[in-house]
ZAMARGU-4260 file (C-alpha; in steps of 0.2 Angstrom, whole numbers, plus 5000, padded with zeros to 4 digits):
<rodrens>
0) 4953/5224/5225 | 4944/5208/5223 | 4949/5200/5208 | 4937/5185/5210 | 4929/5180/5193
5) 4909/5180/5194 | 4904/5164/5184 | 4887/5159/5179 | 4884/5143/5170 | 4880/5154/5153
10) 4895/5162/5156 | 4906/5147/5159 | 4898/5138/5142 | 4903/5155/5133 | 4922/5153/5138
15) 4922/5135/5135 | 4916/5138/5117 | 4928/5151/5115 | 4944/5142/5122 | 4941/5124/5118
20) 4957/5117/5106 | 4946/5104/5098 | 4933/5115/5094 | 4945/5127/5085 | 4951/5113/5076
25) 4935/5109/5070 | 4932/5127/5064 | 4948/5126/5055 | 4942/5112/5045 | 4926/5119/5040
30) 4934/5135/5034 | 4947/5125/5024 | 4932/5116/5015 | 4924/5133/5012 | 4937/5137/5002
35) 4937/5120/4993 | 4919/5124/4988 | 4923/5141/4982 | 4935/5133/4971 | 4923/5121/4965
40) 4909/5135/4960 | 4923/5143/4951 | 4921/5130/4937 | 4905/5136/4933 | 4910/5154/4930
45) 4919/5160/4914 | 4938/5162/4916 | 4942/5179/4908 | 4960/5185/4908 | 4966/5202/4902
50) 4984/5204/4896 | 4996/5215/4888 | 5012/5222/4884 | 5026/5231/4875 | 5043/5227/4873
55) 5059/5229/4860 | 5065/5213/4851 | 5079/5207/4840 | 5078/5192/4828 | 5093/5183/4820
60) 5086/5178/4804 | 5100/5165/4799 | 5096/5156/4815 | 5078/5153/4811 | 5083/5148/4793
65) 5084/5163/4783 | 5102/5162/4777 | 5108/5173/4761 | 5104/5160/4749 | 5085/5160/4756
70) 5084/5178/4757 | 5090/5180/4739 | 5074/5172/4734 | 5064/5187/4740 | 5076/5199/4731
75) 5060/5204/4721 | 5053/5213/4736 | 5067/5225/4737 | 5069/5241/4728 | 5076/5237/4712
80) 5074/5219/4713 | 5091/5217/4721 | 5095/5212/4739 | 5104/5228/4746 | 5123/5226/4750
85) 5128/5223/4768 | 5109/5217/4771 | 5109/5212/4790 | 5102/5197/4795 | 5098/5204/4812
90) 5082/5213/4815 | 5074/5224/4828 | 5055/5228/4830 | 5045/5237/4843 | 5031/5226/4848
95) 5014/5231/4858 | 4999/5219/4861 | 4984/5219/4871 | 4975/5202/4872 | 4958/5198/4880
100) 4955/5179/4884 | 4939/5169/4887 | 4936/5152/4891 | 4921/5142/4898 | 4916/5125/4902
105) 4899/5122/4895 | 4896/5103/4900 | 4906/5093/4912 | 4898/5079/4923 | 4915/5078/4935
110) 4912/5097/4937 | 4894/5097/4942 | 4896/5081/4953 | 4912/5089/4961 | 4903/5105/4965
115) 4890/5095/4975 | 4901/5083/4984 | 4910/5100/4989 | 4894/5107/4996 | 4890/5090/5005
120) 4908/5090/5012 | 4906/5108/5019 | 4889/5104/5027 | 4896/5089/5034 | 4911/5098/5041
125) 4897/5111/5048 | 4888/5098/5058 | 4905/5090/5064 | 4909/5107/5073 | 4891/5109/5080
130) 4894/5091/5086 | 4909/5097/5094 | 4901/5113/5101 | 4888/5101/5110 | 4901/5091/5118
135) 4909/5107/5125 | 4894/5113/5132 | 4892/5096/5140 | 4909/5095/5146 | 4907/5113/5154
140) 4890/5111/5162 | 4894/5094/5169 | 4910/5102/5176 | 4900/5117/5184 | 4886/5105/5190
145) 4899/5096/5200 | 4907/5111/5206 | 4890/5117/5212 | 4886/5100/5221 | 4904/5102/5230
150) 4899/5120/5236 | 4882/5114/5242 | 4892/5101/5251 | 4903/5112/5259 | 4888/5123/5264
155) 4879/5108/5273 | 4896/5103/5281 | 4897/5121/5287 | 4878/5121/5294 | 4881/5105/5302
160) 4897/5110/5310 | 4888/5124/5319 | 4876/5114/5325 | 4888/5099/5331 | 4896/5115/5340
165) 4881/5119/5349 | 4877/5103/5354 | 4894/5100/5361 | 4895/5117/5371 | 4878/5111/5378
170) 4885/5095/5383 | 4902/5104/5390 | 4890/5114/5401 | 4879/5102/5407 | 4894/5091/5410
175) 4903/5106/5421 | 4887/5108/5430 | 4886/5090/5434 | 4869/5086/5426 | 4876/5074/5412
180) 4890/5062/5412 | 4905/5063/5404 | 4902/5052/5391 | 4889/5064/5384 | 4903/5076/5382
185) 4913/5064/5373 | 4900/5059/5361 | 4896/5077/5356 | 4916/5081/5355 | 4918/5065/5343
190) 4903/5071/5332 | 4910/5089/5330 | 4928/5083/5325 | 4921/5071/5312 | 4911/5086/5306
195) 4927/5097/5306 | 4934/5081/5295 | 4919/5081/5283 | 4921/5100/5280 | 4939/5098/5277
200) 4937/5084/5264 | 4921/5094/5256 | 4932/5110/5254 | 4946/5101/5248 | 4934/5092/5234
205) 4927/5110/5229 | 4944/5116/5226 | 4950/5103/5214 | 4932/5104/5206 | 4935/5121/5201
210) 4952/5119/5196 | 4943/5107/5183 | 4930/5118/5179 | 4943/5132/5176 | 4953/5120/5164
215) 4936/5117/5154 | 4933/5135/5151 | 4952/5141/5149 | 4955/5150/5165 | 4971/5150/5174
220) 4970/5137/5188 | 4975/5151/5201 | 4960/5163/5196 | 4947/5163/5210 | 4930/5161/5205
225) 4913/5162/5212 | 4899/5152/5205 | 4884/5164/5204 | 4871/5150/5199 | 4861/5139/5212
230) 4859/5121/5209 | 4846/5120/5195 | 4830/5109/5198 | 4817/5108/5185 | 4804/5094/5181
235) 4804/5090/5161 | 4787/5087/5154 | 4785/5068/5149 | 4791/5063/5133 | 4789/5047/5123
240) 4806/5039/5115 | 4797/5040/5098 | 4794/5059/5100 | 4812/5061/5106 | 4820/5050/5093
245) 4811/5061/5080 | 4818/5076/5086 | 4836/5068/5088 | 4834/5062/5068 | 4832/5081/5064
250) 4844/5089/5075 | 4859/5077/5081 | 4873/5085/5073 | 4882/5068/5071 | 4868/5060/5061
255) 4867/5076/5050 | 4886/5075/5048 | 4884/5056/5041 | 4869/5061/5031 | 4880/5074/5021
260) 4893/5063/5020 | 4883/5051/5010 | 4878/5065/5000 | 4896/5069/4997 | 4902/5050/4993
265) 4886/5049/4981 | 4891/5064/4972 | 4910/5058/4970 | 4903/5042/4965 | 4893/5050/4951
270) 4908/5061/4946 | 4919/5046/4942 | 4905/5038/4932 | 4903/5054/4923 | 4920/5055/4917
275) 4915/5043/4903 | 4906/5056/4896 | 4911/5071/4884 | 4915/5087/4890 | 4910/5103/4880
280) 4921/5119/4883 | 4921/5134/4873 | 4935/5149/4873 | 4943/5163/4863 | 4953/5178/4863
285) 4952/5195/4855 | 4968/5205/4854 | 4978/5221/4845 | 4995/5222/4841 | 5006/5235/4835
290) 5022/5233/4826 | 5036/5249/4825 | 5020/5259/4826 | 5015/5253/4807 | 4996/5253/4814
295) 4986/5244/4826 | 4979/5227/4819 | 4965/5218/4827 | 4964/5197/4829 | 4953/5186/4838
300) 4950/5168/4839 | 4934/5157/4844 | 4932/5139/4846 | 4923/5126/4854 | 4933/5109/4861
305) 4924/5092/4863 | 4931/5080/4875 | 4930/5061/4874 | 4940/5050/4886 | 4946/5034/4877
310) 4957/5020/4885 | 4953/5025/4903 | 4941/5012/4908 | 4952/5002/4920 | 4957/5017/4931
315) 4938/5022/4929 | 4930/5007/4935 | 4943/5007/4949 | 4939/5025/4956 | 4920/5020/4955
320) 4923/5005/4964 | 4933/5015/4977 | 4920/5026/4978 | 4906/5014/4980 | 4914/5006/4995
325) 4916/5023/5004 | 4897/5026/5002 | 4893/5009/5008 | 4904/5011/5024 | 4894/5027/5027
330) 4878/5020/5024 | 4882/5006/5036 | 4888/5019/5048 | 4870/5028/5046 | 4861/5012/5049
335) 4871/5009/5067 | 4869/5026/5072 | 4850/5026/5070 | 4850/5010/5081 | 4862/5019/5093
340) 4851/5035/5094 | 4835/5023/5097 | 4845/5016/5113 | 4854/5033/5120 | 4836/5039/5119
345) 4828/5025/5129 | 4841/5026/5141 | 4842/5044/5145 | 4824/5043/5147 | 4824/5030/5160
350) 4839/5040/5169 | 4828/5054/5170 | 4814/5046/5177 | 4824/5037/5189 | 4835/5050/5195
355) 4819/5061/5197 | 4811/5049/5208 | 4827/5048/5217 | 4827/5067/5219 | 4809/5065/5228
360) 4815/5051/5239 | 4830/5061/5245 | 4820/5076/5249 | 4808/5068/5260 | 4821/5059/5269
365) 4830/5076/5272 | 4815/5082/5279 | 4812/5068/5290 | 4828/5068/5297 | 4828/5087/5300
370) 4813/5083/5310 | 4822/5069/5320 | 4836/5080/5324 | 4822/5094/5330 | 4813/5081/5340
375) 4829/5073/5348 | 4835/5091/5352 | 4819/5095/5362 | 4822/5078/5372 | 4839/5082/5376
380) 4835/5099/5381 | 4820/5093/5392 | 4832/5081/5400 | 4822/5067/5394 | 4836/5057/5385
385) 4855/5058/5384 | 4863/5065/5367 | 4866/5047/5359 | 4851/5048/5348 | 4853/5066/5345
390) 4871/5063/5338 | 4864/5048/5328 | 4851/5058/5320 | 4864/5073/5316 | 4873/5059/5306
395) 4858/5055/5297 | 4854/5072/5293 | 4872/5074/5285 | 4869/5058/5276 | 4853/5063/5271
400) 4859/5081/5265 | 4873/5072/5254 | 4861/5060/5246 | 4849/5074/5241 | 4866/5085/5233
405) 4871/5069/5224 | 4853/5065/5218 | 4850/5083/5211 | 4867/5081/5202 | 4863/5064/5195
410) 4846/5072/5189 | 4854/5087/5181 | 4866/5076/5172 | 4852/5064/5166 | 4844/5078/5159
415) 4858/5085/5151 | 4862/5067/5143 | 4844/5068/5136 | 4847/5085/5128 | 4862/5077/5120
420) 4854/5063/5113 | 4841/5075/5107 | 4853/5086/5098 | 4847/5102/5106 | 4859/5102/5120
425) 4869/5120/5115 | 4852/5129/5111 | 4841/5120/5126 | 4853/5116/5140 | 4844/5130/5150
430) 4827/5124/5147 | 4832/5105/5152 | 4841/5112/5169 | 4827/5123/5173 | 4838/5139/5173
</rodrens>
């Protein structure tokens, strides 16, 4: 049974996103901040608690100050106006209670600003996770494309080896027939063995590239894989640096992450400043209690609380200055990132244009080298020339084929880098590669 894993680029990207450890850590961080945001939301809702209980209690009246002299002062409350002889200071009662408690924050500056900070932190974590996903896509796609290039090298090496074997056989047969010199056969043998070496090296490089790809997507190193996608090629529509930069400002996850960090630290700064403001809360309870089956009695309380901070100015100023320093740092990073995005966009566009031209030239060279091999083959078969020009033409064709493979690989890498610089790599890598 064939246990080879058929692997397309889309499947490789999917596996990479599922198995990347760094991405899982980013996802865990976002879940943690989701929880903190929910905790912040709770501050806006009333807190309602229902409690109840029943039990038997004993009280030592003497222990709480009701000794015999004190009790005698309450003699008028007893029948006959006299404390009964042997009156025990240990009492017992059955108590059953039920209570509904309520509390609500009506106004608190730190609560409101804290919620804003928690929401911004949650969004920042989301964009950090998305940035990590983009990095995974780039790593997996790069490894897949490199393996495709290595596979193309193997295919070309096999094709050239077949051609060299045919040339060697013709030279050998001609030498045996006495129509060509031994030198022609030696040249053909040297070329054949050189191509055999090239094939061995290409196959070894392919196996190592496949191991690297399997590591990126979480597949066991010993698992056999077969790449099902051909080497992609697609010429992108012309884009100006300003157009790409505007897209990057909208979709770059690292940029959005810093923007939300800026919002977070602004809210934290405002929260520390608002600690100087009063806090207004409302609370109360309603309950019932029964003692020794003497009947049920309701009780309740309702109160509003206004808290005004006093004598905390030193701490508040310290917290405000620390938050301002964090905000200034994030804003400085934003300014630096804007410049960096501009640079990345322009470099990526230059690389795409240059590598596209290299592919065009490389394809032309392959065509010329192929024609040269065909012409020299005809000359050798016609007996017009020896096989030295044919061997040289074969070497030129091998070099041209390798240059074309490398040019296509570099062109696709440049397009991936442009998609990454634009912030649309995960959603549009198929469009950029031409899949």
